[in-house]
DOMAR-459736 format. One line per 5 residues: number of its first residue (from 1); their letters; for each residue z, y, x of C-alpha. Coordinates in steps of 0.001 Angstrom, whole numbers, plus 500000, padded with zeros to 6 digits. Example, Ala and Ser with C-alpha at 12.3 -4.5 7.8 and 13.67 -1.06 7.14 Angstrom:
<nodes>
1 = as = 507800 495500 512300 | 507140 498940 513670
</nodes>
This chain:
<nodes>
1 = xxxxx = 797508 056321 673355 | 799649 054537 670790 | 802675 056509 671966 | 800864 059840 671472 | 799701 058784 668005
6 = xxxxx = 803256 057865 666988 | 804585 061161 668341 | 802034 063161 666343 | 802868 061141 663238 | 806589 061821 663655
11 = xxxxx = 805973 065563 664115 | 803785 065693 660989 | 806511 063932 659036 | 809100 066463 660218 | 806866 069392 659206
16 = xxxxx = 806349 067895 655764 | 810076 067342 655258 | 810891 070937 656279 | 808781 072401 653487 | 809914 073689 650103
21 = xxxxx = 811535 070473 648969 | 814804 072211 648029 | 813265 075170 646175 | 813721 075452 642426 | 811002 076532 640053
26 = xxxxx = 811542 080074 638737 | 811580 078677 635204 | 814598 076605 636233 | 816575 079568 637542 | 818783 082074 635726
31 = xxxxx = 818430 085575 637198 | 821287 087875 636095 | 820847 091624 636569 | 824474 092636 635955 | 827895 091092 636551
36 = xxxxx = 831194 092197 635005 | 834565 091171 636439 | 838026 091599 634946 | 841448 090301 635910 | 843656 088870 633163
41 = xxxxx = 847422 089002 632829 | 847583 085438 634159 | 846078 086682 637452 | 842825 084902 636792 | 839341 086355 637005
46 = xxxxx = 837032 086544 634026 | 833391 086812 635108 | 830428 087628 632901 | 826697 087705 633658 | 823953 089623 631856
51 = xxxxx = 820667 087710 631860 | 817490 089334 630449 | 815690 087283 627819 | 812104 088365 628387 | 810738 085820 625955
56 = xxxxx = 812821 087190 623094 | 811221 089494 620545 | 814303 091709 620257 | 815057 091636 624003 | 818689 090636 623375
61 = xxxxx = 820296 089721 626716 | 821959 086381 627286 | 825647 086549 628204 | 827299 083813 630296 | 831040 083881 631013
66 = xxxxx = 833559 081894 633013 | 837243 082139 633902 | 839217 080805 636874 | 841740 081781 639542 | 838917 082895 641864
71 = xxxxx = 835493 084432 641288 | 833675 081642 643102 | 835404 078997 640978 | 834532 080879 637789 | 830874 080951 638840
76 = xxxxx = 830956 077247 639680 | 832235 076490 636183 | 829471 078627 634730 | 826870 076759 636793 | 828204 073475 635433
81 = xxxxx = 827725 074620 631843 | 824139 075875 631988 | 820835 074050 632162 | 819381 076038 635089 | 820450 077268 638497
86 = xxxxx = 822239 080666 638593 | 820694 082902 641256 | 822607 086136 642015 | 820224 087555 644619 | 818544 089738 641970
91 = xxxxx = 821851 091184 640750 | 821553 094981 640478 | 824893 096109 639055 | 828463 094941 639674 | 830938 096245 637066
96 = xxxxx = 834700 095978 637652 | 837112 096769 634853 | 839579 099630 635263 | 842687 097444 635326 | 841301 095374 638191
101 = xxxxx = 840285 098552 640050 | 843868 099838 639837 | 845165 096539 641220 | 842586 096613 644021 | 838985 095438 644437
106 = xxxxx = 839246 094107 647988 | 839067 090448 646907 | 836058 091138 644660 | 834133 092891 647421 | 835057 090274 650019
111 = xxxxx = 833641 087532 647795 | 830473 089520 647103 | 829788 090146 650798 | 830964 086868 652337 | 829253 084617 649804
116 = xxxxx = 825826 086099 650648 | 824914 085504 647002 | 824736 089191 646046 | 822458 091726 647732 | 824367 094419 649704
121 = xxxxx = 822346 097104 647870 | 823739 096131 644468 | 825496 099069 642785 | 829238 099030 642068 | 830957 100711 639098
126 = xxxxx = 834187 100707 637080 | 834030 100058 633343 | 836303 100814 630412 | 836152 098551 627386 | 835577 094914 626583
131 = xxxxx = 833695 092802 629124 | 831407 091164 626558 | 830640 094478 624874 | 829669 096031 628217 | 827321 093183 629087
136 = xxxxx = 825824 092918 625619 | 825213 096638 625181 | 821595 097771 624871 | 819750 100957 624077 | 819542 101847 620412
141 = xxxxx = 816127 100875 619073 | 815925 097626 621043 | 815293 098865 624570 | 814892 096090 627064 | 817905 093994 627956
146 = xxxxx = 816797 093600 631571 | 816860 096517 634000 | 818063 099199 631569 | 821649 098847 632849 | 820435 099432 636418
151 = xxxxx = 818180 102334 635415 | 821273 104272 634332 | 822019 104702 638078 | 818444 104709 639369 | 817393 108013 640949
156 = xxxxx = 813844 107353 639746 | 815060 106832 636181 | 818221 108043 634404 | 820481 109158 637280 | 821884 112675 637430
161 = xxxxx = 824023 114289 640184 | 827038 114045 637859 | 827030 110294 638537 | 828341 108867 641796 | 826313 106107 643422
166 = xxxxx = 828022 103512 645623 | 826303 100428 646984 | 828137 097189 647604 | 828002 097535 651387 | 829370 101105 651174
171 = xxxxx = 832292 100032 648991 | 833062 097123 651329 | 832994 099456 654341 | 835261 101949 652552 | 837928 099318 651868
176 = xxxxx = 838398 098730 655595 | 837832 102311 656803 | 840844 104337 657915 | 839112 107699 657521 | 836625 107534 654649
181 = xxxxx = 836901 106568 650971 | 834511 106502 648019 | 834301 107324 644299 | 833006 104752 641819 | 831319 105831 638566
186 = xxxxx = 833307 105069 635409 | 831247 103876 632446 | 831982 102706 628927 | 829813 101552 626022 | 827840 104391 624489
191 = xxxxx = 827394 105027 620779 | 823669 105759 620786 | 823066 104952 624446 | 823714 101916 626606 | 826483 103538 628661
196 = xxxxx = 828511 106709 628553 | 829612 108296 631814 | 833363 108975 631980 | 833781 110632 635379 | 834519 108761 638601
201 = xxxxx = 837333 106629 639979 | 839029 107907 643141 | 839356 104962 645501 | 841728 104710 648462 | 841626 101537 650568
206 = xxxxx = 839891 099831 647673 | 842526 100799 645085 | 841873 103188 642198 | 844417 105995 642605 | 843040 108562 640161
211 = xxxxx = 839981 109977 638428 | 837741 113021 638653 | 835576 114548 635930 | 831780 114578 635832 | 831833 118222 636996
216 = xxxxx = 833974 117254 639994 | 831635 114325 640670 | 828818 116880 640890 | 830790 118736 643579 | 831438 115401 645328
221 = xxxxx = 827711 114641 645397 | 826839 118169 646534 | 829329 117933 649410 | 827769 114597 650354 | 824285 116141 650271
226 = xxxxx = 823258 114104 647221 | 822330 116976 644915 | 818715 116351 643842 | 818270 117875 640405 | 821787 119354 640310
231 = xxxxx = 822034 121973 637564 | 825024 124313 637818 | 825974 126588 634947 | 827240 129844 636425 | 829928 130929 634019
236 = xxxxx = 828188 132135 630860 | 825441 134144 632506 | 822954 131716 634045 | 821938 128165 634946 | 820884 127508 638532
241 = xxxxx = 819075 124470 639913 | 820173 123598 643455 | 817123 123306 645694 | 818734 122906 649107 | 822238 122657 650562
246 = xxxxx = 822942 122863 654283 | 826262 122331 656088 | 827791 123157 659418 | 831247 121699 660125 | 833701 122786 662810
251 = xxxxx = 837004 121022 663372 | 840009 121762 665554 | 843775 121344 665749 | 846310 124079 665117 | 849260 122483 666826
256 = xxxxx = 849711 119225 664900 | 847700 120424 661884 | 844052 119320 661588 | 841657 122008 660366 | 838027 121956 659240
261 = xxxxx = 835830 124991 658646 | 832609 124400 656726 | 829713 126824 656334 | 827791 125850 653209 | 824392 127449 652583
266 = xxxxx = 823047 126944 649072 | 819528 127694 647885 | 819196 127832 644110 | 816391 128397 641646 | 817165 130378 638529
271 = xxxxx = 816449 128441 635335 | 817764 130685 632573 | 819994 133693 631960 | 822140 135054 629170 | 822458 138786 628752
276 = xxxxx = 821310 140953 631633 | 823143 139816 634803 | 822150 141037 638237 | 821082 138752 641046 | 824184 139682 643036
281 = xxxxx = 826388 138885 640073 | 824901 135410 639745 | 825199 134801 643487 | 828851 135861 643551 | 829733 133772 640507
286 = xxxxx = 828006 130679 641931 | 829757 131108 645283 | 833134 131505 643609 | 832496 128570 641259 | 831530 126139 644030
291 = xxxxx = 834389 127280 646273 | 836977 127066 643501 | 835916 123594 642333 | 835650 122213 645861 | 839073 123537 646920
296 = xxxxx = 840741 122229 643749 | 839140 118844 644272 | 840180 118660 647942 | 843766 119481 646961 | 843739 116715 644335
301 = xxxxx = 842306 114213 646812 | 844990 115066 649360 | 847674 114416 646742 | 846115 110996 646086 | 845612 110330 649827
306 = xxxxx = 841915 109628 649290 | 839499 111043 651860 | 836305 111029 649772 | 834604 113597 651983 | 835353 111657 655163
311 = xxxxx = 837087 114512 656974 | 838930 111959 659064 | 835641 111064 660724 | 835744 114355 662668 | 839120 113512 664206
316 = xxxxx = 838526 109891 665174 | 838196 110730 668866 | 841430 112740 668805 | 843642 109987 667365 | 844674 106607 668665
321 = xxxxx = 843952 103459 666653 | 847555 103401 665430 | 847337 107056 664366 | 844048 106437 662574 | 845776 103863 660386
326 = xxxxx = 848184 106633 659342 | 845459 109254 658758 | 845652 109214 654956 | 849443 109233 654860 | 850385 111504 657756
331 = xxxxx = 847508 113718 658846 | 845225 114055 655829 | 847813 115697 653498 | 848296 118409 656163 | 844557 119052 656574
336 = xxxxx = 843472 122657 655989 | 839880 123118 654854 | 838120 126491 654940 | 834909 126567 652914 | 832470 129455 653364
341 = xxxxx = 829749 129411 650706 | 826606 131536 650957 | 824072 131469 648112 | 820430 132493 648026 | 818706 132691 644626
346 = xxxxx = 814980 132034 644328 | 812635 132762 641434 | 814809 135614 640184 | 812121 136912 637837 | 812953 140205 636120
351 = xxxxx = 816595 140287 637141 | 817841 143715 638128 | 818632 143978 641844 | 821485 145675 643653 | 820779 147714 646760
356 = xxx = 822149 144935 648982 | 820091 141733 648863 | 819909 138643 651001
</nodes>
């Protein structure tokens, strides 16, 4: 009986010790919502954190910075200089300066994933400007210094299809993928707004190799199927809202040349017109506009050896592992893409119709 009593007592003690003894009170934790990283000339990392000050009347964010040869060391120094524990699990936005992006962001992404401190669904972007200015920027009129930076990319808030969205796990996957790259949004401090969009950074193996404009980013998102709310101005005659986009891809080899043929069906809703264009005229101009922009963008990506559209995915089963490593350098520049665009316009109103209609 005594033995059983002692056993129960020991078990109760173990349960009590395995409770929340190592948890920190939320008032003793610092919860940054944005992190900015830049690499100095001395090959050291400068890291900054944006912490919302919810108890402040003017909502001015708190900025914490640190500098060291590695990101983890910089954060450790920051933790040693503050009165509370720094918790990165609520981080929403990771900003990497343009110079670091051109040198390569592999080390940054490896730290973010392997440390398990940052959520894989945190957004990644490239910034132009001073690190402190980016972190300290807020909406004119004293908008909150908390989630406003994240809302710029939030599809339920300020996002538009002219802005690329890349999550941390997607960027990390793209660095190690032989057949698929990604485009990071480029932001800089706005004059009357928190941020100003400045196109997107073309990434190849985690290195920034070029840029595309906001209009090209729209095409990039449309080709990816991320077009909600996309508004395309058709020359000077009309504005069309894209309602649905459907794709059908076919790939084959012509000797040693990879080829992809894509049928793209676009459903648009007419928003406004200028002059008196016909429905067929708007359809033709939209088809030509999308085809022209997409082909020009594909040609530019091939020159930069960046497979943003992931065409290499269709040929993975046709190439050996060694050949896949050479996809961007050997096979991708030779790729021929045929894009067939068909447009259907809804809500045409009082537009005049041609005899042939879809």
